[in-house]
Legacy VTK file of the C-alpha trace (Angstrom):
# vtk DataFile Version 3.0
C-alpha trace
ASCII
DATASET POLYDATA
POINTS 139 float
0.445 -0.079 -0.186
1.218 3.387 -0.795
1.166 6.870 0.708
-1.844 7.849 -1.618
-3.381 5.052 -1.459
-3.252 4.913 2.531
-4.008 8.749 2.893
-4.869 10.634 -0.421
-3.390 12.531 -2.668
-3.361 15.991 -1.588
-2.056 14.363 1.791
1.091 13.678 -0.193
1.362 16.690 -1.864
1.034 18.622 1.724
4.020 16.445 2.768
5.902 17.405 0.280
5.452 20.947 0.144
6.250 21.245 4.076
9.101 18.531 3.195
10.612 21.261 0.615
9.593 24.658 2.512
10.710 23.819 6.109
14.691 23.263 5.222
14.826 26.603 2.837
12.583 28.656 5.571
15.255 27.076 8.665
17.733 28.264 6.646
19.609 31.986 7.248
21.222 34.102 4.371
24.548 35.504 4.554
24.168 39.278 5.025
26.944 40.900 2.074
28.470 43.037 5.431
28.103 43.424 9.069
30.309 46.692 10.040
30.606 47.669 13.585
27.988 50.072 14.900
29.001 52.460 17.663
25.927 52.921 19.139
25.190 49.202 19.371
25.503 47.634 22.375
28.485 45.826 23.031
28.889 42.127 25.384
32.105 42.253 27.103
34.838 39.541 28.106
33.363 38.360 31.594
36.644 38.731 33.938
36.675 35.165 36.084
36.495 35.433 40.145
39.499 34.896 42.161
40.238 31.348 42.089
42.734 28.811 44.682
42.640 25.215 44.778
42.055 22.551 47.468
44.047 19.217 48.142
42.325 16.900 50.941
44.169 13.704 51.765
41.270 11.392 53.316
41.838 8.239 54.551
41.829 4.682 52.468
38.363 3.317 52.510
38.827 0.043 51.003
41.425 -1.917 49.066
42.818 -0.936 45.589
40.492 -1.797 42.844
42.384 -1.338 39.108
45.609 0.108 40.373
43.621 3.016 42.635
43.222 2.701 45.846
39.786 4.334 47.405
39.792 6.701 49.749
37.161 8.080 51.913
34.936 11.110 49.990
34.599 14.539 51.206
32.241 17.052 51.140
32.514 20.731 50.463
30.149 23.475 52.757
30.109 26.921 52.532
31.486 28.929 55.693
27.734 29.361 56.276
27.016 26.063 56.714
25.303 25.250 53.600
26.263 22.001 51.713
27.745 22.949 47.915
28.936 19.655 46.506
31.710 16.426 47.426
34.532 14.472 45.863
35.267 11.131 45.745
38.922 11.754 46.379
40.592 8.754 45.276
43.513 10.334 43.254
44.032 13.528 45.878
43.704 16.207 42.565
43.432 19.850 43.320
40.179 20.867 42.682
39.195 24.633 41.757
37.159 26.803 44.495
36.208 30.820 44.468
38.440 32.499 46.877
36.537 32.063 49.968
36.300 30.386 53.457
35.125 26.637 53.145
34.206 23.661 55.822
35.244 20.350 54.910
33.906 17.058 56.117
35.611 13.403 55.338
35.104 10.512 57.543
38.180 9.358 59.692
37.996 5.810 62.079
34.168 5.746 61.258
33.075 8.863 62.574
33.015 13.115 60.535
35.753 14.930 60.805
35.307 18.570 59.889
38.225 20.935 59.328
37.961 24.658 57.875
39.934 25.989 54.842
40.563 29.230 53.017
40.862 29.255 49.363
43.441 32.660 48.268
43.843 33.741 44.866
45.999 31.698 42.558
47.325 29.443 46.003
46.810 25.366 46.639
45.343 24.895 50.464
46.468 21.694 51.088
44.800 19.442 53.938
46.853 16.694 55.384
45.490 13.135 56.643
46.799 14.088 59.833
44.777 17.446 60.022
41.379 15.174 59.056
42.481 12.649 62.259
42.851 15.851 64.640
40.017 17.720 63.328
36.669 18.278 65.613
34.073 15.728 65.191
31.200 17.196 62.575
27.906 17.709 64.579
LINES 1 140
139 0 1 2 3 4 5 6 7 8 9 10 11 12 13 14 15 16 17 18 19 20 21 22 23 24 25 26 27 28 29 30 31 32 33 34 35 36 37 38 39 40 41 42 43 44 45 46 47 48 49 50 51 52 53 54 55 56 57 58 59 60 61 62 63 64 65 66 67 68 69 70 71 72 73 74 75 76 77 78 79 80 81 82 83 84 85 86 87 88 89 90 91 92 93 94 95 96 97 98 99 100 101 102 103 104 105 106 107 108 109 110 111 112 113 114 115 116 117 118 119 120 121 122 123 124 125 126 127 128 129 130 131 132 133 134 135 136 137 138
């Protein structure tokens, strides 16, 4: 059974017309020129906010798998205590954070521990495992 048999010839003609019209209507034609206009609004580059990085050593959380030793993840909170994000932390890679103060929470010996860090522009803040070990418990 053909489309004409099933839907009628006017339906098929409409489909063909739309099939030809839609691709042409969707294409923009290139203007011959586009000169700069001093009176038009200019979209300017955005200056990125100051940023530093953070490295957190966390406790081993199991046996090695695929050549990597799993470590405890850590959670990042802003200085007002609002949760921001977490990191699996199996490789201790630096993470970028905007300049500011943060609370880092990770498990050590079965307890959540908290450390406070400050991120400065262009600098790396390093939290050694010993700091997590000695940190107070998170509430």
